[in-house]
C-alpha positions in Angstrom: 35.0 0.5 1.3 31.7 2.2 1.3 30.6 1.2 -2.2 29.2 -2.2 -2.8 31.4 -2.8 -5.8 34.5 -2.4 -3.5 33.4 -5.5 -1.5 34.1 -9.1 -2.6 31.1 -10.5 -4.5 29.9 -12.8 -1.7 30.1 -10.1 0.9 27.9 -7.6 -1.1 24.5 -6.9 0.4 22.9 -7.8 -2.8 24.5 -11.3 -2.6 23.2 -11.8 0.9 19.5 -11.3 0.1 17.6 -14.6 -0.2 16.3 -15.3 -3.7 12.6 -15.7 -4.2 11.0 -19.1 -3.3 10.5 -21.2 -6.4 7.1 -21.7 -7.8 5.9 -25.1 -8.9 6.5 -25.7 -12.6 3.6 -28.0 -13.8 4.3 -30.1 -16.8 0.6 -30.8 -17.6 -2.6 -28.7 -17.9 -4.4 -30.7 -15.2 -1.6 -30.1 -12.8 -1.6 -26.4 -13.7 -5.3 -26.2 -12.9 -4.6 -27.5 -9.4 -2.1 -24.6 -8.7 -4.5 -22.1 -10.4 -7.3 -23.1 -8.0 -5.1 -22.7 -5.0 -4.7 -19.0 -5.7 -8.3 -18.3 -4.5 -7.2 -19.3 -1.0 -8.9 -22.7 -1.1 -7.7 -26.2 -1.8 -9.4 -28.3 -4.4 -9.0 -32.0 -5.3 -10.3 -34.0 -8.1 -13.3 -36.2 -7.3 -14.1 -39.2 -9.5 -17.6 -39.1 -10.9 -17.6 -42.9 -11.3 -16.8 -44.0 -7.7 -16.7 -40.8 -5.7 -13.1 -41.1 -4.6 -10.9 -38.1 -4.2 -7.4 -38.0 -5.7 -4.1 -36.1 -5.5 -1.8 -35.6 -7.4 -4.2 -34.5 -10.3 -4.5 -37.0 -13.2 -6.8 -37.8 -16.0 -8.1 -41.2 -14.8 -9.2 -42.6 -11.5 -6.7 -45.1 -10.1 -9.6 -46.9 -8.3 -12.1 -47.4 -11.0 -10.5 -46.1 -14.2 -13.1 -43.5 -14.9 -12.0 -40.5 -16.9 -14.8 -38.4 -15.5 -14.1 -36.1 -12.6 -14.8 -32.7 -11.1 -12.8 -30.3 -8.9 -14.2 -30.2 -5.4 -13.3 -27.8 -2.6 -11.4 -29.5 0.4 -12.4 -28.8 4.0 -8.6 -28.0 4.5 -8.7 -30.2 7.6 -6.5 -33.2 8.2 -3.9 -34.9 10.3 -0.2 -35.2 10.2 0.6 -38.6 8.5 4.4 -38.3 8.3 7.2 -35.7 8.6 10.9 -35.0 8.6 12.7 -32.1 10.1 14.9 -30.5 7.4 18.1 -29.1 8.5 19.7 -28.3 5.1 18.1 -26.0 2.6 18.1 -27.5 -0.8 17.3 -24.1 -2.3 18.8 -20.9 -1.0 15.4 -19.3 -0.6 14.7 -21.6 2.4 18.1 -21.1 4.1 16.6 -18.6 6.6 13.8 -21.0 7.6 15.8 -24.1 8.6 15.0 -26.2 10.4 11.6 -26.6 8.8 9.1 -29.4 8.8 8.4 -31.2 5.5 5.2 -33.1 6.0 2.7 -35.4 4.5 -0.8 -34.5 5.6 -3.8 -36.8 5.3 -6.9 -34.7 4.5 -10.5 -35.5 5.5 -11.2 -36.3 1.9 -8.7 -39.2 2.1 -5.9 -37.9 0.0 -2.4 -37.3 1.2 -0.4 -34.2 0.3 3.2 -33.3 0.6 3.5 -29.9 2.2 5.2 -27.8 4.9 4.0 -27.7 8.5 4.4 -24.2 9.9 4.1 -22.7 13.4 4.7 -26.0 15.0 7.4 -26.6 17.7 9.5 -29.7 17.0 8.5 -31.2 20.4 4.8 -30.9 19.4 5.2 -33.2 16.4 3.1 -36.4 16.7 1.3 -38.7 14.4 -2.3 -37.7 13.7 -1.7 -34.2 15.0 -4.8 -32.2 13.8 -3.8 -29.6 11.2 -5.6 -27.1 9.0 -4.9 -25.4 5.7 -3.3 -22.0 5.3 -1.5 -20.3 2.4 1.9 -18.8 2.3 2.3 -16.0 -0.3 5.7 -16.7 -2.0 5.3 -13.9 -4.5 2.8 -11.1 -5.3 0.8 -13.5 -7.5 1.3 -16.9 -6.0 0.2 -18.7 -2.8 1.5 -22.1 -1.7 -0.7 -24.3 0.5 0.9 -25.1 3.9 -0.6 -26.5 7.1 -0.5 -25.5 10.8 -1.6 -27.2 14.0 -5.3 -26.7 14.7 -4.6 -25.2 18.1 -2.4 -22.5 16.6 -4.9 -21.7 13.8 -7.7 -21.3 16.4 -5.6 -19.0 18.6 -4.8 -16.8 15.6 -8.3 -16.8 14.1 
């Protein structure tokens, strides 16, 4: 059986290849703008022009003061680990080769919290308030996903 078609479907090399990681599918233009801005290698959050607070997820009105006026401002990309879970089951086949992985909530210097992945971090190094910094994972030729890594790792690589 040297030809792929002679193998059972699940044993064919083409069936063994991991599919592409899914891209976010925004339902709203302001959410799409967030993902578009990530593609330049920086992270941006909305900042209310009424009270100055930052917000994430993107939305049309400030939850603090109700103002509909806002601008996109570049984040420092620095924050701390607020919460995490170690995921041992891939809910999408594209992530099967990366389990276990760390699904995290990062609190950024701007005060917003963001669900993300923590990369290049040993499980025994996880702790609340672990300093982290922004990085981007290319998941296709035209799309980058924001992820975070411990500051010590980022400095050693930089």
